[in-house]
N, C-alpha and C positions, 0 to 999 in steps of 0.2 A: 504494499500500499504506500503510495506516494504521499508524504506528509507536507505540511506547510513549511516545516524547517528545511526539508529537502528542496523545495522550490526557492525559499528565501535565500539559501546558501549556494544555489546553482550559479556558477560563474557565467553561464550563457544569459541567463535571466538578468543577472546584475549588470552585465555589460550592456544589454539592450536598454535597460532602465536608464543607465548612465548616459548612454549616447542619445537617447531620445530626449532626455532633459537638456542636453547640450544644444540639440537642435532647437528646442523651444526657447532656450536662452537667446540664441541668435535671432529668433523671430520676435523677441520681446514679450513673451508670455511670463506669467507668474511661475513660481516653482512647481514642477511636476516630477521631482526626483524622489530619492529615498524617504524623505521627511513626509512628503504627500502620500506615497503608496503605502508606507508603513502605517500611517494614520488611517487610511481608508481600510486597510486590512483589519486594523484593530477595531474600528467602529463597526464594521460589518459583523465581526465576531461578537462584539458587545450586543448589537441589536438582536441577532438570532439567538444568542444565549439567553437574553432577558426574557424571550417569549418561548423558551423551552423547545427549540428545534433540535433535531438529532445532532449528535456530536460531529458525525461525518459531514452533514450539510454545513455546519458552522465552519468546519476546517476548509471545505470547498469554497466557501464564501471569503475566507481569509486569502486563499490562493488566488481567487479572482480579483480581489482587491489589490493584492501586491502586483499582479501582472497587468492590470487594466489599461495601462498607459503605454505599454511597449510599442504599440502601433505608431506612436508619434515618431519613432525612428524612421519610418518610411515617409510620412507626410502628416501634417496636422488634419488635412481634409480626409475624411472617412477613416480616421485613426482607430475607431472602434472596431470596424470590420477587419482592418489590417491586423490589429492586435489579437483579434479572435483567431485569425489564421496562424499567426505567429505562435500563440499559446497552444493551439492544437498541435502543431509540429513539435514543439518543445516537449509538451506532456506526453505525446505519443511515443517519442524517442525515449523518455524517461520510463515508459512502461506503464502508464496509468490506465486504469480501466476505461474502455470507451465511453461508457455511460457518464462517468465522472468528468471526462474531457468535454463531453457535450454539454454538460451543465455549466462548466466554467466558460466555455467558448461562447455559449449563448448569453451568459451574463455579460461578458466583456463586449460582445458585438451589440449589446442593447444598452450601453451606459451613456452614450453621447446624447445630449438633449435634442439635437437635430433629427435623430432617428430612434431614440430610445423608447423601450416599453418594458415595464416589469413583468416579464413573461413567466417568471417563477420566483420563489422566495429568495434564492440566491442572487438573482438579478435585482430584485427589489432592495435587498440589503446593500448591494453595491451602489445603486443609484443614490440611496439615502446617505451613505457614507461619503461618497464622492462629491455630491452637490452641496453638502453642508460644510465642506472644508474651506471656510473662509477665515482668514487670520492674517495679522500683519507680517509674520515671518515668511509668508509666501512671496512678498514683494522683494525683487532682487535689486531695484534701483536705490541709489543713495543720494540722488540729486534733490533739489528742492521739490517739495510736494506739489508746488504749482505747475511743475512740468510733468506730473504723472497723468497717464490716461485714466479713464473712469474705472477701469478694472483694478489698477494699482491703487487709486485713491480709495475705493471701497475697501479693498483688503487691508490697506494700511490703517483705515479708520477703525477697524474692528479690534477692540482692546482685549475682548475675551469672548470666547464661543465654546459651547458644549452641546452635545446631543444627549438628551435624556429619554430613556426608554421607561415609560410608566405602565407597568404591568396591570395595576389596579384599574387605571382609567383607559387602558388599551390605547395608548397614544405614544407617538414619537414627537418629541419637542426639540426644536432648534432654538437655543437661547443664546443671544449675545448682546454685547454692549458696543455701541458705536460713538466715537468721538465726533459729535456733530459740528465741531469747528473745522474738521477737515473734510467732512462728507455729509450731505444731507440724507436722511432716511430714504427720500425718494430716489436717490441715486442708486441705492441698492436695488430697489425694485426695477429701475431702468434696465439693468443688466441681468438680474437674477429672478425675475417673475416667472419665465419659462421654467427655470430649474425648480422653483418652489412648487409650481404645478405639477411637475414631474415627481417630486417628493411626495406630494399628496397622493398621486396615483400609486407610487410604490408603497406607501403606508397602507393604502386601501387594499393592495394585494396581499398584505400581511394581516388583513382584518383590523387595521388600526386607523386612528385619526392622526393627521399631521398638524402640528401647532408651531407657529413661528412667533417668537417673543423677542422683541427689540427694545432695549432700554427699559425692560419691565412691563411693556405693553404688548398684549397679545394681538397680533394682527391677522393671523390666519387660523 
């Protein structure tokens, strides 16, 4: 059985993550390297664990979370589909069971908001973990904030963020605080509204409600 640790320590996987992030650095995107994918893997695990999914499904969600952005190595456009094919080849070569490869590849192929759909619980957990990763440390630039584009400005303004799985109320909450001197709350919705709608669909796939709380105020 191929474990999350096997994939996490696989040098091919790590090389592809590293090189994909270098490509996005050149293109001016926020951080998509080991910090991001490790966090996505951890939050995917947290969500499914909180709602008592089988241990193997939880581990497959971790693997999908860690590998989900390797397609950026090829091109940002259609990177979810590219990444799914790359993951298929790597995991098949490692000897993973075809059914498990299918679940992971399906989740990766359905994580980008332009084409995404929470087709199964693993895909739903990946979507929720990926689209809620908004934080200052993802901003690479060190210049004056006045020169940031809107994506950098929004991420930079987020002082704290957390995903909360509430088993009693059957909900997933994204709670964060924004420094409104750097970014208006409306700026967040300008770039992330589609992602939040996708998170709501993903939560519904898991039989949950999705709640967005900004600066203490529930907005969704």
